[in-house]
Residue frames as a rotation matrix with the C-alpha (Angstrom) as fourth column:
MET 1
0.576 0.818 0.000 0.00
0.818 -0.576 0.000 0.00
0.000 0.000 -1.000 0.00
HIS 2
-0.153 -0.568 0.809 1.18
0.517 -0.744 -0.424 3.47
0.842 0.353 0.408 -0.84
SER 3
0.285 0.250 -0.926 1.76
0.947 -0.224 0.231 5.67
-0.150 -0.942 -0.300 2.18
GLY 4
-0.496 -0.461 -0.736 1.98
0.462 -0.858 0.226 9.39
-0.735 -0.228 0.638 2.66
SER 5
0.667 0.726 -0.170 0.67
0.282 -0.456 -0.844 12.15
-0.690 0.515 -0.508 0.50
SER 6
-0.114 -0.665 0.738 2.04
0.978 0.055 0.200 13.19
-0.174 0.745 0.644 -2.82
GLN 7
-0.013 0.025 -1.000 2.91
0.159 -0.987 -0.027 16.80
-0.987 -0.159 0.009 -3.58
HIS 8
-0.546 -0.186 -0.817 2.98
-0.734 -0.364 0.573 16.13
-0.404 0.913 0.062 -7.32
ASN 9
0.584 0.767 -0.267 1.13
-0.790 0.462 -0.403 14.11
-0.186 0.446 0.875 -9.92
ASP 10
-0.348 -0.691 0.633 2.43
-0.527 0.703 0.478 10.54
-0.775 -0.167 -0.609 -9.79
GLY 11
-0.799 0.122 -0.589 0.47
-0.530 0.321 0.785 9.63
0.285 0.939 -0.191 -12.92
LEU 12
-0.842 0.533 0.086 -2.34
0.357 0.669 -0.651 8.29
-0.405 -0.517 -0.754 -10.76
VAL 13
0.282 0.933 -0.223 -4.80
0.453 -0.334 -0.827 10.78
-0.846 0.132 -0.516 -12.20
SER 14
-0.831 -0.480 0.281 -4.92
0.460 -0.311 0.832 11.97
-0.312 0.821 0.479 -15.79
ILE 15
-0.291 0.740 -0.607 -7.26
-0.496 -0.659 -0.565 13.96
-0.818 0.136 0.559 -17.99
ALA 16
-0.905 0.136 0.402 -9.60
0.401 0.586 0.704 12.27
-0.140 0.799 -0.585 -20.47
ASP 17
-0.211 0.862 0.460 -12.53
0.773 -0.141 0.619 13.90
0.599 0.486 -0.637 -22.22
GLY 18
-0.186 0.058 0.981 -12.01
-0.186 -0.982 0.023 17.02
0.965 -0.178 0.193 -20.11
LYS 19
0.813 0.487 0.318 -12.32
-0.417 0.106 0.903 15.15
0.406 -0.867 0.289 -16.81
ALA 20
-0.290 -0.856 0.428 -9.86
-0.946 0.188 -0.265 14.05
0.146 -0.482 -0.864 -14.15
VAL 21
0.780 0.553 -0.293 -9.81
-0.540 0.831 0.131 10.25
0.316 0.057 0.947 -14.22
THR 22
-0.351 -0.822 0.449 -7.92
-0.862 0.471 0.189 7.21
-0.367 -0.320 -0.873 -13.00
THR 23
-0.023 0.335 -0.942 -8.16
-0.658 0.704 0.267 3.54
0.752 0.626 0.205 -13.92
SER 24
0.901 0.391 0.187 -9.05
-0.409 0.622 0.668 0.43
0.145 -0.678 0.720 -11.99
GLN 25
0.593 -0.748 -0.298 -5.53
0.585 0.654 -0.480 -0.84
0.554 0.110 0.825 -12.66
GLN 26
-0.271 -0.694 0.668 -3.92
-0.039 -0.685 -0.728 2.29
0.962 -0.223 0.158 -11.20
VAL 27
0.349 0.478 0.806 -6.12
-0.837 -0.228 0.498 2.03
0.421 -0.848 0.321 -8.09
ALA 28
0.970 0.009 -0.242 -5.15
0.064 0.955 0.291 -1.63
0.233 -0.298 0.926 -7.65
ARG 29
0.164 -0.986 -0.038 -1.43
0.588 0.128 -0.799 -0.83
0.792 0.109 0.600 -7.93
PHE 30
-0.194 -0.245 0.950 -1.64
-0.400 -0.864 -0.305 2.16
0.896 -0.439 0.069 -5.58
PHE 31
0.375 0.446 0.812 -3.40
-0.915 0.038 0.402 0.21
0.149 -0.894 0.422 -2.84
GLY 32
-0.663 -0.746 0.062 -1.41
-0.748 0.657 -0.096 -2.98
0.030 -0.110 -0.993 -3.41
LYS 33
-0.014 0.762 0.647 -4.56
-0.438 0.578 -0.689 -5.00
-0.899 -0.293 0.326 -4.16
PRO 34
-0.683 -0.126 0.720 -5.22
0.504 0.633 0.588 -7.52
-0.529 0.764 -0.369 -6.90
HIS 35
-0.901 0.354 -0.250 -6.97
-0.431 -0.678 0.595 -5.89
0.041 0.644 0.764 -9.86
SER 36
-0.556 0.716 -0.423 -9.65
0.310 0.651 0.693 -8.59
0.771 0.254 -0.584 -9.58
LYS 37
-0.404 0.394 -0.826 -10.61
0.894 -0.022 -0.448 -7.25
-0.195 -0.919 -0.343 -6.13
ILE 38
-0.770 0.113 -0.628 -11.04
-0.124 -0.992 -0.027 -3.73
-0.626 0.057 0.778 -7.52
LEU 39
-0.806 0.492 -0.328 -13.19
-0.336 0.077 0.939 -5.14
0.487 0.867 0.103 -10.35
LEU 40
-0.462 0.650 -0.603 -15.36
0.768 0.634 0.095 -6.92
0.444 -0.419 -0.792 -7.77
GLY 41
-0.540 0.222 -0.812 -15.88
0.517 -0.673 -0.528 -3.59
-0.664 -0.705 0.249 -6.03
ILE 42
-0.829 0.236 -0.506 -16.93
-0.509 -0.694 0.510 -1.96
-0.231 0.680 0.696 -9.30
ASP 43
-0.693 0.598 -0.403 -19.26
0.132 0.654 0.745 -4.90
0.709 0.463 -0.532 -10.00
LEU 44
-0.472 0.498 -0.727 -20.81
0.877 0.181 -0.445 -4.40
-0.090 -0.848 -0.523 -6.56
VAL 45
-0.693 0.199 -0.693 -21.39
-0.075 -0.976 -0.206 -0.70
-0.717 -0.091 0.691 -7.26
GLN 46
-0.799 0.353 -0.487 -23.04
-0.562 -0.151 0.813 -1.60
0.213 0.923 0.319 -10.57
MET 47
-0.596 0.589 -0.546 -25.23
0.424 0.808 0.409 -4.30
0.682 0.012 -0.731 -9.01
GLU 48
-0.354 0.418 -0.837 -26.31
0.931 0.070 -0.358 -2.48
-0.091 -0.906 -0.414 -5.86
LEU 49
-0.468 0.133 -0.874 -26.71
0.163 -0.959 -0.233 1.12
-0.869 -0.251 0.427 -7.00
PRO 50
0.672 0.731 0.124 -29.00
0.315 -0.130 -0.940 2.66
-0.671 0.670 -0.318 -9.60
SER 51
0.254 -0.594 0.764 -27.36
0.967 0.139 -0.214 3.31
0.021 0.793 0.609 -12.96
ARG 52
0.811 0.057 0.582 -27.47
0.146 -0.984 -0.107 7.09
0.566 0.172 -0.806 -12.33
TRP 53
0.824 -0.548 0.144 -24.75
-0.299 -0.204 0.932 6.48
-0.482 -0.811 -0.332 -9.74
HIS 54
0.144 -0.863 0.484 -22.36
0.192 0.504 0.842 4.40
-0.971 -0.028 0.238 -11.78
ASP 55
0.587 0.113 0.802 -22.99
0.774 0.212 -0.597 4.98
-0.237 0.971 0.037 -15.51
PRO 56
0.934 -0.214 0.286 -21.44
-0.039 -0.857 -0.515 8.47
0.356 0.469 -0.808 -15.70
HIS 57
0.600 -0.685 0.413 -18.46
-0.783 -0.398 0.478 7.53
-0.163 -0.610 -0.775 -13.53
PHE 58
-0.090 -0.617 0.782 -17.23
-0.189 0.781 0.595 4.16
-0.978 -0.094 -0.188 -14.83
LEU 59
0.597 0.181 -0.782 -16.23
-0.791 -0.031 -0.611 3.54
-0.135 0.983 0.124 -18.44
GLN 60
0.639 -0.383 0.667 -15.04
0.210 0.921 0.327 0.09
-0.740 -0.069 0.669 -19.46
ILE 61
0.524 -0.592 -0.612 -11.73
-0.837 -0.492 -0.240 0.36
-0.160 0.638 -0.753 -21.32
ALA 62
0.695 -0.438 -0.571 -9.18
0.022 0.806 -0.591 -2.00
0.719 0.398 0.570 -22.81
PRO 63
0.919 -0.375 -0.122 -6.84
0.158 0.066 0.985 -3.10
-0.361 -0.925 0.120 -20.03
ALA 64
0.419 -0.868 -0.268 -3.17
-0.886 -0.455 0.091 -2.18
-0.201 0.199 -0.959 -20.09
PHE 65
0.391 -0.381 -0.838 -0.73
-0.400 0.749 -0.528 -4.71
0.829 0.541 0.141 -21.42
ARG 66
0.989 -0.134 -0.067 0.61
0.130 0.552 0.824 -7.35
-0.073 -0.823 0.563 -19.03
SER 67
0.425 -0.900 -0.095 4.30
-0.480 -0.313 0.819 -7.45
-0.767 -0.302 -0.566 -18.15
ASP 68
-0.243 -0.515 0.822 4.85
0.430 0.702 0.567 -9.95
-0.869 0.491 0.051 -21.00
GLY 69
-0.837 -0.136 -0.531 3.48
-0.296 -0.703 0.647 -7.39
-0.461 0.698 0.548 -23.48
LYS 70
-0.800 0.598 -0.052 0.25
0.312 0.488 0.815 -9.27
0.513 0.635 -0.577 -24.20
ARG 71
-0.542 0.735 0.407 -3.39
-0.838 -0.506 -0.203 -8.57
0.056 -0.451 0.891 -23.41
ASP 72
-0.868 0.407 0.283 -5.80
0.291 0.881 -0.374 -11.12
-0.401 -0.242 -0.883 -22.05
ALA 73
-0.785 0.586 0.201 -8.85
0.040 -0.276 0.960 -11.01
0.618 0.762 0.194 -24.34
ARG 74
0.091 0.858 -0.505 -11.14
0.716 0.296 0.633 -11.70
0.693 -0.419 -0.587 -21.35
ALA 75
-0.551 -0.396 -0.734 -9.58
0.820 -0.418 -0.390 -9.02
-0.152 -0.818 0.555 -19.17
ARG 76
0.396 0.655 0.644 -11.40
0.644 -0.698 0.314 -5.80
0.655 0.291 -0.698 -18.44
ALA 77
-0.644 -0.519 -0.562 -10.58
0.757 -0.535 -0.374 -2.51
-0.106 -0.666 0.738 -16.80
TYR 78
0.511 0.850 0.128 -12.40
0.850 -0.522 0.068 0.73
0.125 0.074 -0.989 -16.07
ARG 79
-0.715 -0.504 0.484 -11.64
0.389 -0.863 -0.323 4.41
0.581 -0.043 0.813 -16.29
MET 80
0.201 0.811 -0.550 -13.32
0.952 -0.029 0.305 6.28
0.232 -0.585 -0.777 -13.43
THR 81
0.170 -0.020 0.985 -13.97
0.003 -1.000 -0.021 9.84
0.985 0.006 -0.170 -12.38
PHE 82
-0.793 -0.398 0.462 -13.41
-0.401 -0.232 -0.886 11.14
0.460 -0.888 0.025 -8.86
GLU 83
0.011 0.887 0.462 -17.01
-0.999 0.033 -0.038 10.26
-0.049 -0.461 0.886 -8.07
GLY 84
0.632 0.151 -0.760 -16.39
-0.371 0.920 -0.126 6.75
0.680 0.362 0.638 -9.39
PHE 85
-0.431 -0.861 -0.268 -13.35
-0.010 0.302 -0.953 6.46
0.902 -0.409 -0.139 -7.14
MET 86
-0.682 0.243 0.690 -15.49
-0.727 -0.319 -0.607 7.53
0.073 -0.916 0.394 -4.17
LEU 87
0.445 0.891 -0.085 -18.23
-0.886 0.452 0.098 5.06
0.125 0.032 0.992 -5.13
LEU 88
0.204 -0.480 -0.853 -15.60
-0.097 0.857 -0.505 2.33
0.974 0.186 0.129 -5.27
GLY 89
-0.832 -0.484 0.270 -14.73
-0.266 -0.080 -0.961 3.25
0.487 -0.871 -0.062 -1.68
VAL 90
-0.124 0.888 0.442 -18.40
-0.991 -0.087 -0.101 2.92
-0.051 -0.451 0.891 -0.85
ALA 91
0.502 0.312 -0.807 -18.34
-0.511 0.859 0.015 -0.64
0.698 0.405 0.591 -2.20
PHE 92
-0.252 -0.701 -0.668 -15.66
0.256 0.617 -0.744 -1.54
0.933 -0.359 0.024 0.33
ALA 93
-0.697 0.084 0.713 -17.44
-0.634 -0.537 -0.557 0.20
0.336 -0.839 0.427 3.22
SER 94
-0.898 0.433 0.081 -19.79
0.293 0.724 -0.624 -1.55
-0.329 -0.536 -0.777 5.60
LYS 95
-0.420 0.818 0.392 -23.46
0.737 0.056 0.673 -1.68
0.529 0.572 -0.627 4.65
THR 96
0.408 0.589 -0.697 -24.33
0.885 -0.444 0.142 0.68
-0.226 -0.675 -0.702 7.51
THR 97
-0.237 -0.605 -0.760 -21.78
0.311 -0.788 0.531 3.27
-0.921 -0.111 0.375 6.32
ARG 98
-0.647 -0.102 0.756 -22.75
0.751 0.084 0.655 3.19
-0.131 0.991 0.022 2.62
PRO 99
0.377 0.857 0.351 -25.85
0.898 -0.431 0.086 5.42
0.225 0.283 -0.933 2.82
PHE 100
0.671 -0.186 -0.717 -23.89
0.294 -0.822 0.488 8.16
-0.680 -0.538 -0.497 4.59
MET 101
-0.440 -0.898 0.004 -21.06
0.286 -0.136 0.948 7.98
-0.851 0.418 0.317 2.07
LEU 102
-0.396 0.377 0.838 -23.51
0.915 0.084 0.394 8.10
0.078 0.923 -0.378 -0.84
THR 103
0.709 0.660 -0.250 -25.17
0.692 -0.720 0.061 11.16
-0.139 -0.216 -0.966 0.68
TYR 104
0.275 -0.695 -0.664 -21.80
0.082 -0.672 0.736 12.94
-0.958 -0.257 -0.128 0.81
VAL 105
-0.674 -0.521 0.524 -20.86
0.528 0.156 0.835 12.00
-0.517 0.839 0.170 -2.75
GLU 106
0.000 0.775 0.632 -24.22
0.974 -0.143 0.174 13.25
0.225 0.616 -0.755 -4.00
GLN 107
0.778 0.298 -0.553 -24.03
0.490 -0.839 0.238 16.48
-0.393 -0.456 -0.798 -1.98
PHE 108
-0.167 -0.912 -0.375 -20.49
0.175 -0.402 0.899 17.26
-0.970 0.084 0.227 -3.19
SER 109
-0.665 -0.060 0.745 -21.57
0.730 0.163 0.664 16.71
-0.161 0.985 -0.065 -6.79
GLN 110
0.376 0.895 0.241 -24.65
0.911 -0.405 0.082 18.93
0.171 0.188 -0.967 -6.38
ILE 111
0.650 -0.189 -0.736 -22.69
0.270 -0.848 0.456 21.75
-0.710 -0.495 -0.500 -4.75
GLU 112
-0.496 -0.866 0.057 -19.95
0.309 -0.115 0.944 21.55
-0.811 0.486 0.325 -7.41
GLN 113
-0.368 0.440 0.819 -22.62
0.920 0.043 0.390 21.78
0.136 0.897 -0.421 -10.10
THR 114
0.720 0.630 -0.292 -24.11
0.680 -0.723 0.118 24.84
-0.136 -0.284 -0.949 -8.38
ILE 115
0.217 -0.746 -0.629 -20.69
0.101 -0.624 0.775 26.50
-0.971 -0.232 -0.060 -8.25
LEU 116
-0.657 -0.481 0.581 -20.01
0.562 0.202 0.802 25.55
-0.503 0.853 0.138 -11.88
ASN 117
0.071 0.798 0.598 -23.33
0.981 -0.164 0.102 27.07
0.179 0.580 -0.795 -12.97
ARG 118
0.810 0.223 -0.543 -22.45
0.414 -0.873 0.259 30.36
-0.416 -0.435 -0.799 -11.24
GLN 119
-0.112 -0.963 -0.246 -19.01
0.263 -0.267 0.927 30.68
-0.958 0.039 0.283 -12.89
PRO 120
0.455 0.150 -0.878 -18.50
-0.735 -0.493 -0.465 32.49
-0.503 0.857 -0.114 -16.18
ARG 121
0.991 -0.078 0.110 -17.60
0.128 0.808 -0.576 30.10
-0.043 0.584 0.810 -18.99
GLY 122
0.457 -0.888 0.057 -13.89
0.205 0.043 -0.978 29.25
0.866 0.458 0.201 -19.08
ASN 123
-0.357 -0.539 0.763 -13.38
-0.639 -0.455 -0.621 30.06
0.682 -0.709 -0.182 -15.39
SER 124
0.620 0.722 -0.307 -14.45
-0.353 0.606 0.713 26.80
0.701 -0.334 0.631 -13.80
PRO 125
-0.105 -0.655 0.748 -13.14
-0.993 0.026 -0.117 25.61
0.057 -0.755 -0.653 -10.42
ARG 126
0.812 0.519 0.267 -14.50
-0.545 0.838 0.026 22.07
-0.210 -0.166 0.963 -10.99
ARG 127
0.037 -0.894 0.446 -11.79
-0.551 0.354 0.756 19.47
-0.834 -0.274 -0.480 -10.59
ASP 128
-0.021 -0.052 0.998 -12.84
0.496 0.867 0.056 17.37
-0.868 0.496 0.008 -13.59
SER 129
0.888 0.320 0.331 -12.69
0.440 -0.378 -0.815 20.19
-0.136 0.869 -0.476 -16.12
GLN 130
0.473 -0.800 -0.369 -9.00
-0.323 -0.548 0.772 20.96
-0.820 -0.246 -0.517 -15.72
């Protein structure tokens, strides 16, 4: 598991389609977990939550190449937004904690949208439009 905070971009988060994103593979490496465990968490989010929670925040992508330079045709990976990353954390939380975490994720998203709507075009503080 990675420890400490980073003062610079370690390549964990990148920009795609105007949004800050990471991948399921990067999350697995950072936390020292098997990628399959991260995929199970994403599957849980997709099974237990309405699509409005997961559809905009998880995009299935082609997985990165393995160390031998090949791709497993059955393998899968996901690109996720910050909200997707938070929802993945919800998947690993206890069932009693999940509703509280979901409330926070939803409230943060609503407040960010309010702020975004008040800003003149091109002057957005939203983290996923950098």
